C-alpha positions in Angstrom: -15.8 -17.1 0.0 -12.1 -16.1 0.3 -9.7 -18.3 2.2 -9.4 -17.3 5.8 -6.1 -16.0 7.3 -4.9 -16.0 10.8 -4.2 -13.0 13.0 -0.5 -13.9 12.6 -0.9 -13.7 8.8 -2.5 -10.2 9.2 0.3 -9.0 11.4 2.8 -9.7 8.6 1.2 -6.7 6.7 2.9 -3.4 7.4 0.2 -0.9 6.6 0.9 2.8 7.4 -0.7 6.1 7.0 1.0 8.2 4.3 0.6 11.6 2.7 0.8 11.9 -1.1 3.5 14.5 -1.8 4.1 14.2 -5.5 2.1 12.8 -8.5 3.3 12.6 -12.1 2.2 10.6 -15.1 4.4 7.6 -16.2 5.4 8.4 -19.8 4.1 6.1 -22.6 1.4 4.6 -20.4 -2.4 5.3 -20.4 -3.3 4.7 -16.7 -0.2 4.9 -14.5 0.9 7.6 -12.0 4.2 7.7 -10.2 3.2 8.7 -6.7 5.6 9.7 -3.9 4.2 9.0 -0.4 5.6 10.5 2.8 5.5 7.8 5.5 6.9 10.1 8.3 10.5 8.7 8.3 10.9 8.2 4.6 9.3 9.0 1.2 8.4 5.9 -0.9 7.5 5.7 -4.6 4.6 3.6 -5.9 3.2 3.1 -9.4 -0.6 3.1 -9.4 -3.2 2.8 -12.2 -5.3 5.6 -10.9 -5.5 7.7 -14.1 -9.2 8.1 -14.9 -10.2 7.8 -11.2 -8.2 10.7 -9.8 -6.5 13.8 -11.1 -3.0 14.7 -9.8 -4.6 17.6 -7.9 -7.1 15.4 -6.2 -4.4 13.0 -5.0 -1.8 15.6 -3.8 -1.9 16.0 0.0 -4.4 13.1 0.5 -3.7 10.9 3.5 -3.9 7.2 2.4 -3.2 3.7 3.6 0.0 2.4 2.2 1.2 -1.3 2.3 4.9 -0.7 3.1 6.3 -4.2 3.1 5.2 -5.3 -0.4 8.2 -6.6 -2.4 9.4 -3.9 -4.8 8.4 -4.4 -8.4 9.1 -2.6 -11.7 6.3 -1.2 -13.9 7.0 0.5 -17.2 10.6 1.0 -16.1 9.7 2.6 -12.8 10.2 1.0 -9.3 7.1 0.6 -7.1 8.0 0.3 -3.4 4.6 -0.4 -1.9 0.9 -0.2 -2.7 -1.9 2.3 -2.1 -4.9 0.4 -0.7 -8.3 1.0 -2.4 -11.8 -0.4 -2.6 -13.1 -1.3 -6.1 -16.3 -2.5 -7.6 -17.3 -2.4 -11.3 -15.9 0.8 -12.6 -15.7 2.6 -9.3 -12.6 2.9 -7.1 -11.9 4.7 -3.8 -8.6 5.0 -2.0 -8.6 4.0 1.6 -8.1 7.1 3.8 -8.3 8.1 7.5 -11.3 9.8 9.0 -9.3 12.2 11.3 -5.9 13.8 11.4 -3.2 11.3 12.3 0.6 11.6 11.6 2.3 10.1 8.6 3.8 6.7 9.5 1.0 5.7 12.0 0.6 1.9 11.8 -2.7 0.4 10.7 -3.8 -2.2 13.2 
């Protein structure tokens, strides 16, 4: 069983709805995409290992849940400014999305 967190721990996470506006492969890598996500007031870049799960065409335009206050990190020479949230089990992966139209930047609560 995972360790419990408090509601104040949860409130530290800044999760927002974003729309994927650009997807390119990261050169010299097997699994990485450089993905630009529109968060309503800004566009952020994330590096995600989604090659093999999604094509660029499947990702483009998709509304996803984006963790916006993750400390930036560098992967294969590219800066990642957040994280796309996904569910994963065995060799299956599904990005977390919204079930109805809601504007980019909406806060996940």
